[in-house]
C-alpha positions in Angstrom: 8.8 5.0 -18.1 5.1 4.7 -19.1 3.8 8.2 -20.1 0.5 6.9 -21.6 -0.3 5.0 -18.5 0.6 7.9 -16.3 -1.6 10.3 -18.3 -4.7 8.0 -18.4 -4.4 7.0 -14.8 -4.0 10.5 -13.4 -6.8 11.9 -15.6 -9.2 9.2 -14.8 -8.4 8.8 -11.1 -7.7 12.6 -10.6 -10.0 13.1 -7.6 -8.9 10.0 -5.6 -5.3 10.8 -6.2 -5.8 14.4 -5.2 -7.4 13.4 -2.0 -4.4 11.0 -1.3 -2.0 13.8 -1.9 -3.9 16.2 0.4 -4.1 13.6 3.1 -0.4 12.9 3.1 0.4 16.7 3.3 -2.0 17.2 6.2 -0.6 14.1 7.9 3.0 15.3 7.8 2.0 18.7 9.0 -0.1 17.2 11.8 2.9 15.4 13.4 4.7 18.7 13.7 1.8 20.9 14.8 0.3 18.6 17.4 3.0 19.5 19.9 3.1 23.2 19.2 0.5 24.0 21.8 -0.4 22.3 25.1 -4.2 22.6 24.9 -6.0 19.1 24.9 -8.4 20.3 22.2 -5.6 21.4 19.9 -3.7 18.1 20.3 -6.9 16.0 19.9 -7.8 17.8 16.7 -4.4 17.1 15.1 -4.6 13.5 16.3 -8.0 13.1 14.3 -6.1 14.6 11.3 -3.3 12.0 11.7 -5.9 9.2 12.0 -8.1 10.1 9.1 -5.3 11.2 6.8 -3.6 7.9 7.4 -6.8 5.8 6.9 -8.1 7.5 3.8 -4.9 7.0 1.6 -4.6 3.4 2.8 -8.2 2.7 1.6 -8.0 4.6 -1.6 -4.7 2.9 -2.8 -6.6 -0.4 -2.8 -9.6 1.1 -4.6 -7.2 2.5 -7.3 -5.4 -0.8 -7.7 -8.6 -2.7 -7.8 -9.8 -0.5 -10.8 -6.4 -0.9 -12.5 -6.8 -4.7 -12.4 -10.6 -4.8 -13.1 -10.3 -2.4 -16.0 -11.8 1.0 -16.8 -13.4 2.8 -19.7 -10.5 3.6 -22.1 -11.3 4.6 -25.7 -9.5 4.1 -28.9 -7.3 7.2 -28.1 -6.1 5.5 -24.9 -8.0 8.1 -22.8 -10.3 7.5 -19.9 -13.9 8.3 -20.7 -15.6 7.1 -17.6 -16.8 9.0 -14.5 -16.0 8.9 -10.8 -18.9 6.5 -10.2 -17.4 4.0 -12.4 -14.5 3.6 -9.9 -16.9 2.6 -7.1 -17.7 -1.0 -7.5 -17.6 -4.1 -5.2 -14.2 -5.4 -6.4 -12.4 -2.1 -5.9 -14.0 -1.4 -2.7 -12.8 -4.9 -1.4 -9.4 -4.0 -2.7 -9.6 -0.8 -0.5 -10.5 -2.8 2.6 -7.6 -5.2 1.9 -5.0 -2.5 1.7 -6.4 -0.7 4.7 -6.4 -3.7 7.0 -3.0 -5.0 5.6 -1.3 -1.6 6.1 -2.8 -1.4 9.6 -1.5 -4.9 10.4 2.0 -4.1 9.0 2.1 -0.9 11.1 0.9 -2.5 14.3 3.6 -5.1 14.0 6.1 -2.5 13.4 4.9 -0.6 16.5 5.2 -3.8 18.5 8.8 -4.3 17.1 9.9 -0.9 18.1 8.4 -0.6 21.6 8.5 -2.1 25.0 6.0 -2.6 27.8 2.3 -1.9 27.5 2.5 -0.3 24.1 4.2 -3.4 22.7 1.5 -5.7 24.2 -1.3 -3.6 22.9 0.2 -3.4 19.4 0.6 -7.1 19.3 -3.0 -7.7 20.3 -4.2 -5.2 17.7 -2.1 -6.9 15.1 -3.5 -10.3 15.9 -7.1 -9.1 15.5 -6.6 -6.9 12.5 -4.4 -9.7 10.9 -7.2 -12.1 11.0 -9.6 -9.8 9.3 -6.8 -9.0 6.8 -6.4 -12.7 6.0 -10.0 -13.3 5.2 -10.4 -10.1 3.1 -7.0 -10.7 1.3 -7.9 -14.3 0.5 -11.3 -13.3 -1.0 -9.8 -10.4 -3.0 -6.8 -12.4 -4.4 -9.0 -15.4 -5.3 -11.4 -13.0 -7.1 -8.5 -11.5 -8.9 -7.2 -15.0 -9.9 -10.6 -16.1 -11.1 -11.0 -12.8 -13.1 -7.7 -12.6 -14.9 -5.2 -14.9 -13.2 -2.6 -17.3 -14.6 -0.1 -19.8 -13.4 2.4 -17.1 -12.4 -0.1 -15.0 -10.5 -1.3 -18.2 -8.7 2.2 -18.8 -7.3 2.4 -15.1 -6.1 -1.1 -15.6 -4.5 0.1 -18.7 -2.6 3.3 -16.8 -1.4 1.1 -13.8 -0.2 -1.3 -16.0 1.8 1.4 -18.2 3.3 3.5 -15.3 4.3 0.5 -13.5 5.9 -0.4 -16.6 7.9 3.2 -17.0 9.0 3.3 -13.4 10.1 0.2 -13.9 12.2 1.9 -17.0 13.8 5.1 -15.1 14.4 3.3 -12.2 16.0 1.4 -14.5 18.3 4.7 -16.0 19.4 6.2 -12.5 20.1 8.6 -12.6 17.2 7.8 -9.2 15.8 10.9 -9.0 13.6 9.9 -12.2 11.7 6.3 -11.0 11.6 7.2 -7.6 10.1 9.5 -9.3 7.5 6.7 -11.7 6.5 4.1 -9.0 6.4 6.4 -7.1 4.1 6.6 -10.3 1.9 2.9 -10.3 1.8 2.6 -6.8 0.5 5.2 -7.4 -2.2 3.8 -10.8 -3.2 0.2 -9.3 -3.4 1.3 -6.5 -5.6 3.3 -8.8 -7.8 0.2 -11.0 -8.1 -1.9 -8.2 -9.4 0.6 -7.2 -12.0 1.3 -10.7 -13.1 -2.4 -11.2 -13.6 -2.5 -8.1 -15.7 0.6 -8.7 -17.9 1.1 -7.6 -20.7 -1.7 -5.1 -19.8 -1.0 -2.3 -17.3 -4.6 -0.9 -17.6 -7.3 -2.9 -19.4 -10.1 -1.2 -21.2 -13.6 -2.4 -20.5 -14.9 -1.0 -23.8 -12.6 -2.9 -26.2 -9.7 -5.2 -25.3 -7.8 -3.7 -28.3 -7.8 -0.4 -26.5 -6.1 -1.5 -23.4 -2.9 0.0 -22.2 0.0 -2.5 -22.4 3.7 -2.5 -21.5 4.3 -1.8 -25.2 1.9 0.9 -26.3 2.2 2.8 -23.0 5.9 2.8 -22.7 8.5 5.5 -23.5 11.0 5.1 -26.3 13.8 2.5 -25.9 16.4 5.3 -25.6 14.4 6.8 -22.7 14.0 3.5 -21.0 17.7 2.8 -21.3 18.7 5.9 -19.7 16.2 5.4 -16.9 17.4 1.8 -16.3 21.0 3.0 -15.9 19.9 5.8 -13.5 17.7 3.3 -11.4 20.5 0.8 -11.4 22.9 3.3 -9.9 20.4 5.1 -7.6 18.5 2.2 -6.2 21.3 0.4 -4.4 22.3 3.8 -2.8 18.7 4.3 -1.6 18.6 0.8 -0.2 21.9 1.4 1.6 20.9 4.5 3.4 17.5 3.2 4.2 19.1 0.1 5.8 21.5 2.4 7.7 18.6 4.4 9.2 16.9 1.2 10.2 20.1 0.0 11.9 20.7 3.4 13.7 17.2 3.3 15.1 17.1 -0.5 15.7 16.5 -0.3 19.6 13.1 -0.5 21.2 11.8 2.6 23.0 9.2 3.2 25.7 7.8 6.2 27.4 10.8 6.1 29.8 13.1 7.1 27.0 11.0 10.3 26.2 12.1 13.4 27.9 9.3 15.0 29.9 7.0 12.1 29.0 4.7 13.1 31.9 3.8 16.2 30.2 
């Protein structure tokens, strides 16, 4: 849909995106390989791989989004001319901490929603602690974004994101993990919407010259291509939502160690 944006983003953010890709590959492999051998060292090493290859992408996504909103060095040819060091700045690092803590909170709530007994209680306590940190970091990041490039529409999304996160914390404390998970999902959606509403019509501002920024117009494909993609998305997206909803329904029940065969081993 936006080939210029894709090209500039991937050329400028090549190393961080490559690290994310490698982490996602190793993480998927680690879940499978951990149980292949019984040795404690073998399993512990794969657990470390799962941990770090989950943490790093969660942080780097926020760094990438922070730089997209803040703007990067794009020249008159719509090409990134900065270096890796230009992507490391306080705003982007704060964005990384926000996505890291927000995704951790979201995951902890989901763990509490899908489990029983001690695991559920531990996940709820973790979600409560991480959620408070997330609220502070997210509020600081979103207010910074609003002050930097916000407008009335982004302010509405900011309020929705913060209100949903606070409500998610309250629901988690009350043991209503389903509501907490739904509300933390609303937080993620509203926060992303806030970032892009603050950017519009830009999709990637240039810090060298505002006229060299990538916008929804100069970065887009032809109208014919966009029309075909819209029809394809309009048909495929409902199908994806239906089968994702079906899988959530099939696996809707809570589980505990008593449901796992040979759990003692």
